[in-house]
N, C-alpha and C positions, 0 to 999 in steps of 0.2 A: 617467449613471444605470445603465448596464450594469455598470460597475466597482463601483458601490455595491451593486448586487444581488449581485455575486459576493462582496463583503465580508460581506454579511449571510448568504449561503449557507454560506460557509466557517466563519464564527463559529458558526452554528447546528449544522452538521454535526460540529463538534468535540465536541459533547456526546454524540454516538453512541459515542465512544471509551470514556469511563468507563462509559457506560450498558451497553455490551456487554462490559465487563471486559477491554478490550484494553490499558489503560494504568494506571499507578499514579502518584499525586501529579501532577507536572507533565511526566512523560515523554510522548513521542510528539508527533506533529504532522500537520497536514493542510495542503495548499495547493491552490489552483486557478489556472488560467491563463486570462486573458481572450483570446479568440481574435482580437479585432480589434487590440488594442494590444500583445499579447504580454506585458503586465504580469502579475506573479504576486502573489497574495494568500496570505500565510502566517502561521502562529501566531507571536506574540512569544515570545522565549526566557524560560523560567522562570516564566510566569504560570500560576496555578491555573485549572483548567477553568471553575470557577464565576465567575472574574473576566473571562472572555473576552466581548467585545462586538464588534460590527462596527467600532466606532471604535478598538479596541485592535489590530485586525489590521494587519499591516505589508505595505506594497506595495514590491516590488522589480522591477527590470527583469530580463531573462533572463540578464544577467551577474551577478546577485545584488547589484547596486548599489541602495542605498536610494533610493526615490522619495518615499515618504510614510509617516509613522508616528512616534509618540513613543517607541516601544520598540525595542530591538534585535530583529532577526528571529531565528528559530530557528537553532540551531547547524548544522542540516542544510540550510540554505537553498542553499548553493552546490551541494550534491548534487542537490536538487530542480531547480535551474535547469539543471544539466548534463543531467539526464534530459529536461527539456522541450526543450532545444536539439537533442538527439539523437533524440528520439521525437516528431515533430511531431503525431502523432495523439493524444497524451496531453494531457488537460485537467485531470487531478486526480491527486495523489500523496498517499499516507498512509504514515506510519511508526508502528509500534507495537512494544511489547514484550509482546505477548499471551503468556500463560504456556506453553501447550502448543506453539504454533508456535515459540516461542523455545527451548523445550527441544530440539526437533529441530535448531535452529540451533546450540545449545551443543555438540552432539555432531557437528556438521558433516555432517548427513545431509539429503538431500532427503526430502520427504514423499511416500511411494509412493502410487500411485493404486489403492486397494483398493475404492473406493465409487462407486456410480453418481452420487451427488451431486457427487463430486469430478470425475468424468469430464465431467459436465454443465458445471460452472463453470470448470474449469481445463484440460480436454482432455488430462490426463495428470498426471504428478507435479508437485509444486511444487518447483522447483529450489533448490539451496543455493548461494549465492554465497560467494566467499572473504572472508576477513577484510580490512577496510579501516578506516583511522583516521577518527575523527569530526572535523568542522570544515572540511573542504575539499571538493573535488570527487571524492575517491577513492571514496567509497561510491557516488556516482552513476555513476561509470565502471564499477564492478563490477556494479551493478544492470543497466545497459544491456548489458554483456557477457554476463551470465548469462541475461537474457531474450531475447537474440537467437535467433531461430529457434524460440522456445517459444510455445505457445498460452497458457500460464499468465500471468495478469496480476499474479501475486504471486511474491515470492522471499523465502526465509529467508536472512539474511546471517549467516555463521558468527560465533559469539560475540556476536551483537548483537540481531537481531530481524527484524521483517517490514517489507518495503517492497512496496506494492501500487499499481498504476496503473490508470487508467481514462480513458474519454473525457470524464468529468466528475468533480468531487469526489465525488459520490454513488456513481458506479460504483467509484471507488477504495475508498471506505468499505465498500461491499458486498463487494469482493474480500477486504479485510482481515478482515471478519467471517466470511466463508465459509472463509477460510484457517484461522482459529482453530478453527472448528467441525470441519473435517475433520482438523486436526492432533490434536485431542482424541480423536475417535473412532478414528483410526488408531492412536494410542498405546494406547488401551484395548484395541483388537483384538490388538495385539502382546503384551499381557500375558495374554490368554486362550489364545493359541496362535499358529499360523502363519496369517496372513490368506490367504484364497483370492484369487489375483490375477485381475484383469480382463484379457482379451485386448486387444491393440492394436486389433483390428478392432471390438470392442465399445466401447472407449473412444472411437474416432473416430465411430462411429455415434451414441453417446449425446451427444457434444459437438455434432455437426451438428444433431441433433434439437433440442437445447436452444437453440442459437443461431439457428436458422432457423424453428422451429415453435412453441416453448413460449411461453405467455403471450398477451396480447392485442395 
């Protein structure tokens, strides 16, 4: 029953990607890991978002071997599974080609921390990882390497797009949505002039408040 609930959650949360303008056509994917079994639920390759159902989700083990599903899993499956193996605290991963964040990736630049909202959510810049080919574990290795020692739950991958992680699939989706939001505002700010930087001290204070005091 718990695995079925995860299938339903992952299928439903996929709709947040087109709803928030983070993907086009069939691009992008989301996965969730079941904490008890370690099995991973992920989007099938090449299906339109309107076609996704809990039954169409694919289940693999943490070595990306097919366990259940009538479709081929996402081409990013091996990288998702690599991240899960290396980051046991992660329960959800999302990949998008959201336009503003991917524009930063296209020029190989991290997204600087100009904004209080970014300090809150990411605790500093959103780092840029190096280029890695699609289809194997290479992207996953670069995501893990880039996020090591970072407070950011998101990374822009050079020439590719966004990967975001969270304790749950919903947390990963939130990180991807917020990544695109601050990427857009930061880009617009650079067109107006030279953005005013936040100090490291203010960034740390804002991130601590947001992660320990904000909300209910």
